[in-house]
C-alpha angles and dihedrals in degrees: 000000000000097000098096092050092047093047090049093049093048094044087061087063106037099027090217119104093197093056090042091055091051092049091050089054090048089054090053091051089050089052092051089053097042109035097061087061102036102027129244110303122241090251108031093178093056091047092052093045093048091048092050091047091051091051089048091054091047090051092049091050092051097050119070092202089062093055093107092049091050089057089052091050092048114113094008091069102031095088094046090047095051099041138038091249121179108235116241107255091218091054090049092053090048090051091051090053091047089052090052093052092044091051089049095053112144090236084079125067117254090250092050092049092054094045095047095047093047088051097047102034102023095042088221122161121237090257092051092049090049090054092046095052096031095239135126116273093236090054092050092048091053091048092054095047094047093046093054091048092049094050090049097048094043092049092227113198119251097230148105101255124225135226119349093000091058092047091049091058097039097093093055092044091053091047096053094044087052092049092048090052092048092053089054093043094054113005114220093215143007135058098294123075092204132043101194094182092065092049090051093049092049093047092049092050091049090052091049089051089053091059091046097047109026094162096056111100094197091056090055089042093056092046090050091049093050093045092052095044091047090053090071096052098105092052098045097081138038120243089269093051102259117145119260119207118236092248091055098046120116101237092200085074093059110111107249094194091059090045090054090048089050093051090048092051091047090052090052090049092052091046092055096046117124131201092290093076129227120332128220097278094047089050092049090048089052089053091050089049090057089058092045092051094053114091090202136019090249092056093057113126095235096168090058091046090051089050092050091050088051089056090046090052088058096045097041109013116195138139090249092055089050090051091053090046089054090058092050092046090049090056093045100040106014137276094279091062090049093048090055090058093045093051090049092061098033092100095054109124091222090061097046094104097022107123094202091067095068089035092058091041091051091052092051093047090050091053089050090055095249093131100166093050090046093053091051090053092050090051090051091048091051090052090054096043116098097187108091095213092050092046091053091048093051092047088052090055090050094058117095091244092047094232 
């Protein structure tokens, strides 16, 4: 949970994300050795950050080629080195944002930017990143290693850029914040369906971006989307952590404050739109707003959602968008229409191991009364799912009783 903040704080000192990640891991090892004897400190995050910073200073002092950087560190780190200081939360958040922009430097490929940021800020494993970006694990591992090496050898500045440089990196920054949120919203692997910490980190970064770039509609669009999606968190799982489908969620548990924040951000996005029309995040936020406006599942404006997904498919075409559009079309025009879209993208290589493809297809077949075919699809989806909660849920749907 603390890894991204520690990595960001140490990167400020050593200017090398690879070394910063190693020092963060060293701090965790030190905690595992120390805390059983001394007890867990009142502020574990501050302890870990201070320990990592101390090790960073020691490393700089030992290496002659870091002499210049040690001079830069100087007085800024002396107090933290000598005392168990509690890091300023605002500084930490600034460092996280700097780390995002550094990881999204144009010297890296778009794929490398996404993989590195998910690794450093999302704390995702190689396997989880591979699932998130629909790429082989070996490819993702190579991207992360090469990205760290490139940032180190090019001596990329640890900063939030200004003007054109900031705008040039904005697309990648928005993408990785979105991917971090998605991993928290529906974890690709593990025993927990949700990872709230990732959602909170992504939402906080989106809000910081809003203050930095108030005239960018896609920034407000992403913030609106994350606010609205976050509003459903309490209703998305049962007390024991099992997933709850949208149609079965108790909407009284949706967070009205976050919904209002989402509507406000969406209004700002629409107010800053130019002649190019809404971008992908504004469109997705508009879709989320349709759900938030409906008092019940039955009142949802599915024709509008299907239309918005059609626009999204033009602005940001992908098999996953088509899969989501199929669901909306099935609700607006019937399951047969949705199944036609699903079958049209079923052969896409990117969806070959994507468990939501057979899951969606199973749902549509079930609604068409083709129970045996539906059960087979749910079994296939469960076999592909790496999240234990989701696997159990899908297996439950595959049973004749549906539980």
